[in-house]
C-alpha positions as CSV (number, residue, x, y, z in Angstrom):
1,M,7.0,26.7,5.8
2,N,5.4,24.3,3.3
3,E,5.6,20.5,3.2
4,Q,8.7,20.4,1.0
5,D,10.6,22.9,3.2
6,F,9.7,20.8,6.2
7,Q,10.9,17.6,4.6
8,Q,14.2,19.2,3.6
9,R,14.7,20.8,7.0
10,T,14.1,17.5,8.9
11,A,16.4,15.7,6.4
12,D,19.1,18.4,7.0
13,I,18.7,18.1,10.8
14,S,18.9,14.3,10.6
15,Q,22.1,14.4,8.6
16,A,23.6,16.9,11.1
17,D,22.8,14.5,13.9
18,K,24.9,11.7,12.3
19,T,28.7,11.3,12.7
20,P,30.8,9.0,10.6
21,S,31.2,6.5,13.5
22,Q,27.5,6.7,14.6
23,E,24.3,6.0,12.7
24,I,20.8,6.7,14.0
25,S,18.7,3.5,14.1
26,Q,15.7,3.4,11.9
27,L,13.4,3.3,14.9
28,S,15.1,6.3,16.6
29,H,14.9,8.2,13.3
30,A,11.3,7.4,12.8
31,V,10.4,8.5,16.3
32,K,12.3,11.7,15.9
33,H,10.8,12.5,12.6
34,S,7.3,11.8,13.9
35,I,7.8,14.1,16.8
36,R,9.2,16.9,14.6
37,R,6.2,16.5,12.3
38,Y,3.8,16.6,15.1
39,L,5.3,19.8,16.4
40,F,5.4,21.3,12.9
41,E,1.7,20.5,12.4
42,L,0.8,22.3,15.7
43,E,1.8,25.6,13.9
44,G,3.1,27.3,16.9
45,T,0.6,26.0,19.4
46,Q,2.4,24.8,22.6
47,P,1.8,21.1,23.3
48,N,1.1,19.8,26.8
49,N,2.2,16.5,28.4
50,M,4.4,15.6,25.5
51,Y,6.2,12.9,27.5
52,E,2.9,11.1,28.3
53,L,1.6,11.6,24.8
54,V,4.7,10.0,23.2
55,L,4.8,7.1,25.6
56,K,1.2,6.3,24.9
57,Q,1.7,6.5,21.2
58,I,4.7,4.2,21.3
59,E,3.7,1.7,24.0
60,Q,0.5,0.5,22.5
61,P,2.0,-0.4,19.1
62,L,5.0,-1.9,20.8
63,F,2.9,-4.2,22.9
64,E,0.8,-5.1,19.9
65,A,3.9,-6.0,17.8
66,I,5.5,-8.0,20.7
67,L,2.3,-9.9,21.4
68,D,2.0,-10.7,17.7
69,H,5.6,-11.8,17.7
70,T,5.0,-14.1,20.7
71,K,1.6,-15.3,19.4
72,G,0.0,-13.8,22.5
73,N,2.3,-15.4,25.1
74,Q,2.4,-12.7,27.7
75,S,5.2,-14.4,29.7
76,R,7.4,-14.4,26.7
77,A,6.4,-10.9,25.8
78,A,7.3,-9.7,29.3
79,E,10.6,-11.4,29.0
80,L,11.4,-9.7,25.6
81,L,10.3,-6.3,26.9
82,G,12.3,-6.7,30.1
83,L,9.1,-6.2,32.2
84,N,7.6,-8.1,35.1
85,R,4.7,-10.1,33.8
86,G,2.3,-8.4,36.3
87,T,3.5,-5.0,35.0
88,L,2.9,-6.0,31.4
89,R,-0.6,-7.3,32.2
90,K,-1.4,-4.0,34.0
91,K,-0.2,-2.0,30.9
92,L,-2.1,-4.3,28.5
93,R,-5.3,-3.6,30.5
94,S,-4.7,0.1,30.3
95,Y,-4.7,-0.2,26.5
96,D,-7.5,-2.7,26.4
97,L,-5.1,-5.3,25.0
98,H,-5.6,-8.0,27.6
99,K,-7.2,-11.3,26.8
């Protein structure tokens, strides 16, 4: 399957996922597309620990964006994320994002 075939197939799948009363959010669509692309690029190799991999790939940019939005205010960031401030601080340390 070449790049053009892959793009068409993912577009067809995305359209099949939609119903008239329900649209996929941009974020959801982007995540789904990225996962499909990752799997396609593995060329048949079986991935391991996909759940952990995806969480790490999503959490860090999420924390970075929220911290930028809150101008580094961790209490406000924790509130926006629906996390306990201590939990957020622990996660920020794990990604070396603490200050």
